[in-house]
C-alpha atoms as an extended CHARMM CRD file, in Angstrom:
* protein
*
        58  EXT
         1         1  MET       CA             16.3490000000        1.0080000000        0.7790000000  PROA      1               0.0000000000
         2         2  VAL       CA             14.0260000000       -0.0340000000        2.9610000000  PROA      2               0.0000000000
         3         3  LYS       CA             12.9200000000       -3.6220000000        3.1090000000  PROA      3               0.0000000000
         4         4  LEU       CA              8.7590000000       -2.9970000000        3.2260000000  PROA      4               0.0000000000
         5         5  PRO       CA              6.8140000000       -5.4400000000        5.5860000000  PROA      5               0.0000000000
         6         6  GLY       CA              4.4770000000       -7.9880000000        4.2250000000  PROA      6               0.0000000000
         7         7  SER       CA              4.6020000000      -10.4150000000        1.8510000000  PROA      7               0.0000000000
         8         8  GLY       CA              3.5220000000      -10.9400000000       -1.9270000000  PROA      8               0.0000000000
         9         9  GLU       CA              4.1900000000       -9.0910000000       -5.1700000000  PROA      9               0.0000000000
        10        10  ILE       CA              4.3600000000       -5.1080000000       -4.6700000000  PROA      10              0.0000000000
        11        11  ARG       CA              2.7240000000       -3.5570000000       -7.8020000000  PROA      11              0.0000000000
        12        12  GLY       CA              2.9900000000        0.1130000000       -6.3870000000  PROA      12              0.0000000000
        13        13  VAL       CA              4.0800000000        2.5490000000       -3.9740000000  PROA      13              0.0000000000
        14        14  LEU       CA              2.9610000000        5.5600000000       -3.0770000000  PROA      14              0.0000000000
        15        15  PHE       CA              4.2570000000        8.2170000000       -0.3730000000  PROA      15              0.0000000000
        16        16  THR       CA              1.2410000000       10.8040000000        0.9600000000  PROA      16              0.0000000000
        17        17  VAL       CA              1.8600000000       14.3690000000        2.4530000000  PROA      17              0.0000000000
        18        18  ASP       CA              1.5510000000       13.0450000000        6.0190000000  PROA      18              0.0000000000
        19        19  GLY       CA              4.1320000000       10.9180000000        5.9840000000  PROA      19              0.0000000000
        20        20  LYS       CA              2.2640000000        7.6350000000        5.2980000000  PROA      20              0.0000000000
        21        21  VAL       CA              3.1330000000        4.9890000000        2.9600000000  PROA      21              0.0000000000
        22        22  LEU       CA              0.5780000000        3.2970000000        0.9100000000  PROA      22              0.0000000000
        23        23  VAL       CA              1.7780000000       -0.0880000000       -0.7460000000  PROA      23              0.0000000000
        24        24  ARG       CA             -0.0530000000       -2.0410000000       -2.8150000000  PROA      24              0.0000000000
        25        25  ARG       CA              0.5640000000       -5.5030000000       -3.3150000000  PROA      25              0.0000000000
        26        26  ALA       CA             -1.3880000000       -8.7010000000       -5.0020000000  PROA      26              0.0000000000
        27        27  SER       CA             -2.8080000000       -9.6710000000       -1.7750000000  PROA      27              0.0000000000
        28        28  GLY       CA             -4.3230000000       -5.7690000000       -0.9630000000  PROA      28              0.0000000000
        29        29  ILE       CA             -3.2410000000       -2.6130000000        0.6360000000  PROA      29              0.0000000000
        30        30  SER       CA             -1.2280000000       -2.0970000000        3.0540000000  PROA      30              0.0000000000
        31        31  VAL       CA             -0.9350000000        1.6940000000        5.1540000000  PROA      31              0.0000000000
        32        32  LEU       CA              2.1780000000        1.9870000000        6.7840000000  PROA      32              0.0000000000
        33        33  ASP       CA              3.2450000000        5.2190000000        8.9940000000  PROA      33              0.0000000000
        34        34  SER       CA              6.6040000000        7.1100000000        8.4840000000  PROA      34              0.0000000000
        35        35  SER       CA              8.7980000000        4.5000000000       10.0140000000  PROA      35              0.0000000000
        36        36  PHE       CA              7.5060000000        2.0290000000        8.0590000000  PROA      36              0.0000000000
        37        37  THR       CA              5.5940000000        0.3850000000       10.7200000000  PROA      37              0.0000000000
        38        38  PRO       CA              2.2640000000       -1.2850000000        9.2980000000  PROA      38              0.0000000000
        39        39  LEU       CA             -0.9650000000        0.8840000000       10.3460000000  PROA      39              0.0000000000
        40        40  VAL       CA             -3.7790000000       -1.1580000000        8.4970000000  PROA      40              0.0000000000
        41        41  GLU       CA             -3.8630000000       -3.7090000000        6.0540000000  PROA      41              0.0000000000
        42        42  ALA       CA             -6.8190000000       -4.2820000000        3.6590000000  PROA      42              0.0000000000
        43        43  ALA       CA             -8.0740000000       -6.5390000000        0.8960000000  PROA      43              0.0000000000
        44        44  GLU       CA             -8.6830000000       -4.3690000000       -2.5630000000  PROA      44              0.0000000000
        45        45  PRO       CA            -11.7160000000       -5.3800000000       -4.5340000000  PROA      45              0.0000000000
        46        46  ALA       CA            -11.7120000000       -7.8910000000       -7.5540000000  PROA      46              0.0000000000
        47        47  GLU       CA            -12.3930000000       -5.2030000000      -10.0190000000  PROA      47              0.0000000000
        48        48  PHE       CA             -9.8910000000       -2.6920000000       -8.7030000000  PROA      48              0.0000000000
        49        49  ASP       CA             -7.4760000000       -5.3110000000      -10.5500000000  PROA      49              0.0000000000
        50        50  GLY       CA             -5.3550000000       -4.3500000000      -13.3460000000  PROA      50              0.0000000000
        51        51  LEU       CA             -5.9250000000       -0.7410000000      -12.6180000000  PROA      51              0.0000000000
        52        52  HSD       CA             -3.2350000000        2.0960000000      -11.5750000000  PROA      52              0.0000000000
        53        53  VAL       CA             -3.8560000000        3.5380000000       -8.0150000000  PROA      53              0.0000000000
        54        54  LEU       CA             -4.2400000000        7.4780000000       -8.4220000000  PROA      54              0.0000000000
        55        55  ALA       CA             -5.2410000000        8.0120000000       -4.4980000000  PROA      55              0.0000000000
        56        56  TYR       CA             -6.6470000000        6.2880000000       -1.8980000000  PROA      56              0.0000000000
        57        57  GLN       CA             -8.6030000000        8.0140000000        0.8210000000  PROA      57              0.0000000000
        58        58  VAL       CA             -7.8730000000        6.8490000000        4.4980000000  PROA      58              0.0000000000
């Protein structure tokens, strides 16, 4: 079990084939490297609220 960095309600987590981890929170999207170190954070457009995340191009 790993505590993911960041704050806010986690809405989803995706693991990519290259080892990155995408964390969708109420406040936006965080991209973590394979050691769970944050690489980038971005606000999610309001029109995506309520949609399921299938993939993100980073």
